[in-house]
C-alpha positions in Angstrom: 134.9 72.8 151.1 137.5 74.6 149.0 140.3 75.7 151.3 142.3 77.0 148.3 139.8 79.6 147.2 141.5 82.9 146.2 140.6 86.6 146.5 140.6 88.3 143.1 143.2 91.0 142.8 140.6 93.4 141.4 138.4 92.8 144.5 141.3 93.6 146.8 142.1 96.8 144.9 138.5 97.8 145.0 138.4 97.0 148.7 141.4 99.2 149.3 139.7 102.1 147.6 136.4 101.7 149.5 137.6 100.8 153.0 138.5 104.1 154.6 138.0 103.0 158.2 141.8 103.4 158.9 143.2 106.9 158.8 145.6 107.6 155.8 148.2 109.7 157.5 151.6 108.3 156.5 153.9 109.7 153.8 157.1 108.2 152.3 159.3 109.6 155.0 157.0 108.2 157.7 157.2 104.8 156.0 161.0 104.8 155.7 161.2 105.8 159.4 158.7 103.1 160.2 160.9 100.5 158.5 164.1 101.8 160.1 162.3 102.0 163.4 161.4 98.3 163.1 164.7 97.1 161.8 167.3 98.8 164.0 166.8 97.5 167.5 167.7 94.3 169.5 169.2 92.7 166.4 172.1 95.2 166.3 172.3 96.2 170.0 172.1 92.6 171.5 172.4 89.8 168.9 175.6 91.2 167.3 177.6 90.3 170.4 175.9 86.9 170.9 176.4 85.8 167.3 180.0 87.0 167.2 180.9 85.3 170.4 179.1 82.0 169.9 178.7 81.4 166.1 180.6 83.5 163.6 183.4 85.5 165.3 184.4 88.6 163.3 182.7 87.0 160.3 179.4 88.2 161.9 179.9 90.9 159.2 179.4 88.2 156.6 176.3 86.9 158.5 174.8 90.4 158.2 175.6 90.5 154.5 174.1 87.1 153.7 170.9 87.9 155.7 170.8 91.3 154.0 171.0 89.7 150.5 168.1 87.4 151.3 166.1 90.4 152.6 166.7 92.4 149.5 165.3 89.7 147.3 162.2 89.4 149.5 161.9 93.2 149.8 161.6 93.5 146.0 158.7 91.0 146.0 157.0 92.7 148.9 157.3 96.1 147.2 155.6 94.8 144.0 152.8 93.3 146.1 152.4 96.4 148.3 152.1 98.7 145.2 149.5 96.4 143.6 147.4 95.4 146.6 147.6 98.3 149.2 145.7 96.6 152.0 146.6 96.0 155.6 147.8 92.5 156.3 151.1 92.3 154.5 152.1 88.9 153.2 148.8 87.4 154.5 146.9 89.5 152.0 149.3 88.7 149.2 149.1 85.0 149.9 145.2 85.2 149.8 145.4 86.7 146.3 147.8 84.2 144.8 148.0 80.9 146.7 144.5 80.7 148.2 142.9 80.9 151.6 144.7 78.0 153.3 148.1 79.4 152.5 146.8 82.8 153.5 145.9 81.4 156.9 149.3 79.7 157.2 151.1 82.9 156.5 148.8 85.0 158.7 149.3 82.6 161.6 153.0 82.7 160.9 153.0 86.6 160.9 151.2 86.6 164.3 154.0 84.5 165.7 156.7 86.6 164.0 155.5 89.9 165.3 154.6 88.7 168.8 157.9 86.9 169.4 159.7 89.8 167.8 158.1 92.2 170.3 158.9 89.8 173.1 162.5 89.5 172.1 163.0 93.3 171.7 161.2 94.0 175.0 163.6 91.6 176.8 166.7 93.2 175.1 165.4 96.7 175.9 165.0 95.7 179.5 168.6 94.8 179.7 169.7 98.2 178.4 167.3 100.0 180.7 168.7 98.2 183.7 172.3 98.9 182.6 171.5 102.6 182.1 169.8 103.0 185.5 172.8 101.2 187.1 175.1 103.8 185.5 173.2 106.7 187.0 173.0 105.1 190.5 169.5 103.6 190.3 169.5 99.8 190.9 166.5 97.7 190.1 166.2 94.6 192.3 167.7 91.8 190.4 164.8 89.5 191.1 162.5 91.6 189.0 164.9 92.6 186.2 165.2 89.4 184.1 163.4 86.2 183.1 162.8 83.4 185.7 166.0 81.4 186.4 168.4 83.9 184.9 171.5 84.4 187.1 172.8 87.9 187.8 176.0 89.1 189.4 176.7 92.4 191.1 179.8 94.3 190.0 180.8 96.7 192.8 181.9 100.2 191.9 185.6 99.7 192.9 185.9 96.6 190.7 184.1 98.2 187.8 186.5 101.2 187.9 189.7 99.1 188.1 188.7 96.8 185.2 186.7 99.2 183.1 183.4 97.4 183.7 179.9 98.7 184.2 178.8 98.7 187.9 175.6 97.2 189.2 173.7 93.9 188.5 174.5 92.2 185.2 173.3 89.0 183.6 175.9 86.3 184.2 176.2 84.4 180.9 178.8 81.6 180.5 181.0 83.8 178.2 180.8 86.7 180.6 181.8 84.5 183.5 184.8 83.3 181.6 185.8 86.9 180.8 185.6 87.9 184.5 187.7 84.9 185.4 190.2 85.9 182.7 190.4 89.3 184.4 191.3 87.7 187.7 187.9 88.1 189.3 186.7 85.4 191.6 183.1 85.1 190.4 182.0 82.8 193.2 182.8 85.6 195.8 180.6 88.2 194.0 177.1 88.8 195.1 174.7 86.8 192.9 170.9 86.5 192.5 168.3 84.6 190.5 165.6 86.5 188.6 161.9 85.6 188.8 160.2 88.2 186.7 161.1 90.9 184.1 159.2 93.9 185.3 161.0 96.5 183.0 160.0 94.5 179.9 156.3 94.5 181.0 156.3 98.2 181.6 157.9 98.9 178.2 155.3 96.8 176.4 152.4 98.4 178.2 153.7 101.9 177.3 154.0 101.1 173.6 150.6 99.4 173.6 148.9 102.5 175.1 150.6 104.7 172.4 149.3 102.5 169.6 145.8 102.7 170.9 145.9 106.5 170.9 146.5 106.6 167.1 148.7 106.0 164.1 149.6 109.6 163.5 150.8 110.1 167.1 152.6 106.7 166.9 154.3 107.8 163.6 155.4 111.1 165.1 156.8 109.3 168.1 158.5 106.7 165.9 160.2 109.3 163.7 161.6 111.1 166.7 162.9 107.9 168.2 164.5 106.8 164.9 166.3 110.1 164.5 167.7 109.8 168.0 169.0 106.2 167.6 170.5 107.0 164.2 172.4 109.9 165.8 173.6 107.6 168.6 174.7 104.9 166.1 176.7 107.6 164.2 178.2 108.7 167.5 179.3 105.2 168.2 180.8 104.7 164.7 182.8 107.9 164.8 183.8 107.6 168.5 184.9 103.9 168.4 186.5 103.8 164.9 189.8 105.1 166.2 190.0 102.3 168.7 189.7 99.4 166.2 192.5 96.9 166.4 192.8 94.9 163.2 194.3 92.0 165.2 190.9 91.4 166.7 189.7 90.4 163.2 192.1 87.5 162.9 191.2 84.9 162.2 188.2 86.4 160.4 186.4 83.1 160.4 187.6 81.1 163.5 187.9 77.4 163.0 185.0 75.2 163.8 184.9 73.9 167.4 183.7 70.5 166.3 180.0 71.4 166.9 178.0 72.5 163.8 177.1 76.2 163.9 180.0 77.2 166.2 182.5 79.0 164.0 183.7 78.0 160.6 181.3 78.4 157.6 178.5 76.6 159.4 178.8 79.2 162.1 178.6 82.0 159.6 175.4 80.5 158.2 173.9 79.8 161.6 174.7 83.3 162.6 173.0 84.6 159.4 169.9 82.6 160.4 169.9 84.1 163.9 171.0 87.6 162.9 168.2 87.6 160.4 166.1 88.8 163.3 167.8 92.1 162.8 166.1 92.5 159.4 162.5 91.5 160.2 161.2 95.0 160.4 161.0 96.0 156.8 158.0 93.7 156.0 156.1 95.5 158.8 156.0 98.5 156.5 153.6 96.6 154.2 151.1 96.2 157.0 150.6 100.0 156.9 149.3 100.1 153.3 145.8 101.3 154.3 147.3 104.1 156.3 149.6 105.4 153.6 148.5 108.5 151.7 149.8 107.2 148.4 150.5 103.5 148.9 151.3 102.6 145.3 154.2 105.0 145.2 155.3 105.2 148.8 155.2 101.5 149.9 158.2 100.4 147.7 160.1 103.5 148.8 159.5 102.7 152.5 160.4 99.0 152.2 163.5 99.2 150.0 164.8 102.5 151.4 164.7 101.4 155.0 166.3 98.1 154.2 169.3 99.6 152.4 170.0 102.2 155.0 170.0 99.6 157.8 172.2 97.1 155.9 175.0 99.6 155.6 174.6 100.5 159.3 174.7 96.9 160.4 177.9 96.2 158.5 179.7 99.2 160.0 178.6 98.6 163.6 179.4 94.9 163.6 182.8 95.5 162.1 183.7 98.2 164.6 182.4 96.2 167.6 184.5 93.1 166.7 187.5 95.3 166.0 187.4 97.0 169.3 186.5 94.1 171.6 187.8 90.5 171.0 184.7 88.6 169.7 184.8 86.0 172.6 184.0 88.8 175.1 180.9 90.2 173.3 178.3 87.7 174.7 176.9 90.3 177.1 173.5 92.0 177.3 174.9 95.3 176.1 177.7 94.6 173.6 177.6 98.0 171.9 177.9 99.8 175.2 180.8 97.5 176.1 182.5 98.4 172.8 182.0 102.1 173.6 183.5 101.6 177.0 186.6 99.7 175.6 187.0 102.4 173.0 187.7 104.9 175.8 184.6 106.9 175.1 183.5 109.2 178.0 180.9 107.9 180.5 178.4 110.5 179.3 178.8 109.2 175.8 178.3 105.6 177.0 175.1 106.7 178.8 173.9 108.4 175.6 174.6 105.2 173.6 172.6 103.2 176.1 169.7 105.7 175.7 169.9 105.3 171.9 169.7 101.5 172.3 166.6 101.9 174.5 165.1 104.3 172.0 165.8 101.8 169.2 164.2 99.0 171.1 161.1 101.1 171.8 160.6 101.9 168.1 161.0 98.2 167.1 158.4 97.1 169.7 156.1 99.8 168.4 156.3 98.6 164.8 156.0 94.9 165.9 152.9 95.4 167.9 151.5 97.7 165.2 152.1 95.0 162.5 150.6 92.2 164.5 147.4 94.0 165.3 147.0 94.9 161.6 147.4 91.2 160.6 144.8 90.3 163.2 142.5 93.0 161.8 142.9 91.8 158.2 142.2 88.2 159.1 139.1 89.2 161.0 138.0 91.3 158.1 138.1 88.2 156.0 136.1 86.2 158.5 139.0 83.9 159.5 139.0 85.3 163.1 136.1 86.3 165.3 134.4 89.6 164.4 135.2 91.5 167.6 138.8 91.6 166.4 137.6 93.9 163.5 136.4 96.6 165.8 137.9 100.1 165.2 137.9 102.7 168.0 135.3 105.4 167.1 137.6 108.3 168.1 141.2 107.1 167.4 140.3 104.9 164.4 142.7 102.2 165.5 142.0 98.4 166.0 142.1 99.0 169.8 140.8 95.6 170.9 143.5 93.6 169.0 146.1 96.1 170.1 145.3 95.7 173.8 145.0 91.9 173.6 148.3 91.7 171.7 150.0 94.0 174.2 148.8 91.9 177.2 150.0 88.6 175.8 153.3 90.0 174.7 153.9 91.6 178.1 153.3 88.3 179.8 155.8 86.3 177.7 158.3 89.1 177.8 158.3 88.8 181.6 159.2 85.1 181.6 161.2 84.4 178.4 164.9 85.0 177.6 166.3 86.6 174.4 167.8 83.2 173.3 164.4 81.5 173.6 162.6 84.0 171.5 165.1 85.3 168.9 165.5 82.2 166.6 161.8 81.5 166.7 161.1 84.9 165.4 163.7 84.5 162.6 162.2 81.2 161.3 158.7 82.7 161.2 160.0 85.7 159.2 161.9 83.4 156.8 158.8 81.3 156.1 156.8 84.4 155.3 159.6 85.4 152.8 159.4 82.0 151.1 155.6 82.3 150.6 155.8 85.9 149.3 158.6 85.0 146.9 156.6 82.1 145.5 153.4 84.2 145.5 154.8 86.9 143.2 155.7 84.3 140.6 152.2 82.8 140.8 150.7 86.3 140.3 152.9 87.0 137.3 151.7 83.8 135.6 148.0 84.1 136.5 147.7 87.8 135.9 150.2 89.0 133.4 147.8 91.9 132.5 148.3 93.6 135.9 150.4 96.7 136.0 151.7 97.4 139.5 153.2 100.8 140.2 156.5 99.1 141.1 157.6 96.0 139.2 160.5 93.9 140.6 163.3 93.6 138.1 164.5 90.1 136.9 161.7 88.5 138.8 162.5 85.0 137.6 165.9 85.3 139.3 164.9 87.5 142.3 161.9 85.5 143.5 163.5 82.0 143.3 166.7 83.4 144.9 164.7 85.0 147.7 162.8 81.7 148.4 165.9 79.5 148.2 168.1 81.8 150.4 165.3 82.0 153.0 165.0 78.2 153.0 168.7 77.8 153.3 168.8 80.1 156.3 165.8 78.3 157.8 167.7 75.0 157.5 170.6 76.5 159.4 168.5 77.2 162.5 168.6 74.7 165.4 165.9 71.9 165.3 164.3 72.9 168.6 163.2 76.1 166.8 161.6 74.0 164.1 159.8 71.9 166.8 158.3 75.1 168.4 157.2 76.3 165.0 155.5 72.9 164.4 153.6 73.2 167.7 152.5 76.7 166.8 151.1 75.6 163.4 149.4 72.6 164.9 147.4 75.0 167.1 146.7 77.1 164.0 145.4 74.2 162.0 142.9 73.4 164.8 141.7 77.0 164.8 141.4 77.2 161.1 139.5 74.0 160.6 137.3 74.5 163.6 136.4 78.2 163.0 138.1 80.0 160.0 137.1 77.6 157.2 133.4 77.9 158.2 133.3 81.7 158.7 135.3 82.9 155.7 133.7 85.8 153.9 134.5 84.3 150.5 131.6 81.8 151.1 132.1 78.6 153.0 129.1 76.4 152.4 129.3 73.0 151.0 130.4 72.7 147.4 127.9 71.0 144.9 127.8 67.3 145.6 129.9 67.6 148.8 128.9 65.3 151.6 130.0 65.1 155.2 132.0 62.0 154.3 134.0 63.7 151.5 134.6 66.8 153.6 136.0 64.7 156.4 138.2 62.8 153.9 139.6 66.1 152.7 140.4 67.2 156.2 142.0 63.9 157.0 144.1 64.0 153.8 145.3 67.5 154.5 146.1 66.7 158.1 148.0 63.5 157.1 150.0 65.5 154.5 150.9 68.2 157.0 151.6 66.1 160.1 153.4 63.4 158.2 155.6 65.9 156.4 156.5 67.6 159.7 157.3 64.2 161.4 159.6 63.3 158.5 161.3 66.7 158.6 161.8 66.5 162.4 163.2 63.0 162.1 165.7 64.1 159.5 166.8 67.0 161.6 166.9 65.5 165.1 167.2 61.7 165.0 168.6 60.7 161.5 172.2 61.1 162.5 171.8 58.9 165.5 169.5 56.2 164.1 170.5 56.0 160.4 173.6 58.1 159.5 174.7 58.7 156.0 172.9 58.8 152.7 170.5 56.0 153.8 169.1 58.3 156.5 168.4 61.1 154.1 166.7 58.7 151.6 164.6 57.3 154.4 163.5 60.7 155.5 162.8 61.9 152.0 160.9 58.7 151.4 158.7 59.3 154.4 158.1 62.9 153.3 157.0 61.6 149.8 154.7 59.0 151.3 153.0 61.6 153.5 152.4 63.9 150.6 151.3 61.1 148.3 148.7 59.7 150.8 147.3 63.1 151.6 147.0 63.9 147.9 145.3 60.6 147.1 142.7 61.1 149.9 141.9 64.6 148.6 141.5 63.3 145.1 139.2 60.6 146.2 137.0 63.1 148.0 137.0 65.4 144.9 136.0 62.5 142.6 133.2 61.6 145.0 131.9 65.2 145.0 132.1 65.3 141.2 130.1 62.1 140.7 127.5 63.1 143.2 127.2 66.6 141.7 126.5 65.2 138.2 123.6 63.1 139.7 121.9 66.1 141.3 119.4 68.4 139.4 120.8 71.9 138.8 118.4 73.5 141.3 119.6 71.1 144.1 123.2 71.6 143.3 122.8 75.4 143.5 121.1 75.2 146.9 124.2 73.5 148.4 126.3 76.6 148.0 125.5 78.7 151.0 126.7 82.3 151.6 128.3 83.6 154.7 126.8 86.4 156.8 128.8 89.6 156.6 130.8 90.5 159.6 129.3 93.2 161.8 131.6 96.2 162.2 131.6 99.3 164.4 130.4 101.4 161.4 127.4 99.0 161.0 126.6 99.5 164.7 126.5 103.3 164.4 124.3 103.4 161.2 
């Protein structure tokens, strides 16, 4: 059982030429718009305010810069891969070609989490802007069905909203928002309040986008381009309209002093903010999932990835600087911080409604690209036999992976109805950062193993860019709260069960027993790998959550690192014992018997096979 078997790059390139089941309809502008559509959304329209108020203060600008630098490094690596291996599946496919099947499964499972949680997060954020916009035009959605279960909402009556320059209607009552109302002299306890039980707007939004993706990629791309142009226009409107209201005093202190809690202002707050705000950059890697639907992927994929990232980085810096310059950072922890900044800047009500519409449009386009990317990763993993064959079915008319799209949409809609933005945002960031680490390492492995390959785009200074990308992503991962790590561990534990119970035995690379392999040695390999993974995760969690309480200081770090080393060592020894056993037994077998132990996997049946 060789779980580190790799796909040959030449085979992947041939597969990209031969597999024309998906419709090649996207040009360079479509791909740039696809990237911008994925990047600009909840990250700028919602998380800017949260990170400024809770983590970084006005230095949220630095958080965006640091996250953008890490993204540029990863984008260069993604671009080289995408121009060399133009197949659907993004980092999953790249990992398969360089690091082997097991790491491909890890990154594919990680991408499924990233895109699903990303769509959930944006759906929730979009719901908040929809409710705010409808409130502004006199349509009030019952608070019980407008947010996640347990979320408190407060009703701002029209007369109070007019006198204090607030938005009328039901609004989420965060701790920071409650303090702001008290500071304005409002008796919050006397306002009408309610508790939500279900986020219906988020569900409707997800279902609409899912239906659009089933219809077809060309229609989705046209819709996405239109939406991107709308939200770029709205962002420009905000920048021009609010710039005159910037008060430089709101930027002082630029980095507020630490409150005594790590991650809350000070430099640790800037770094924690960068880890959270990284969610705002997750879209560019979704461009690489569209490789099999690009007309000229070798040329256009790098343009789409890097072009969209650079445009969005500049926009983020401008918007975050203006928002914190117009509104004191402590007041920005609201569901619609950009709309709040527009209101404080004295922009007309009509302009505020237009900005809210732009935020809604931005969120729609992000959800579209997230669901698009996840269904394509599902499709690629099923193509390789790691997921059941029904996932690989393509609609005969629309030529889209409709089954995976519908399943993805249903699952995302359910969790969007019951999750909050805070619960989903950081989990999506850590999944994205892990994908960036693997891609950055993978491009170095590819350069070493296949120096003869000539991709259409070659990342410059790769021996600086790739390590810098991996290390910066790891640094941002380390800044995220440990509950996020624990959720990631649970997700990967589920993934390991699925891989070793299904994927490893159905891989199209051929999964039969290796020459000399026995049931005993196979079990030993699985136990060794499981010990290595679970032991390492236990050591990491202990260092993050319990070390400071149980064994503070250098001794705690040494103890944790020692446990990590022991877990890796024992797993490696068990795997080596199994390989030695296989090698000894294989030498004792006649050549004919050894060859009979290498079984081949049945090819996966596709819709095209059914129709021929």
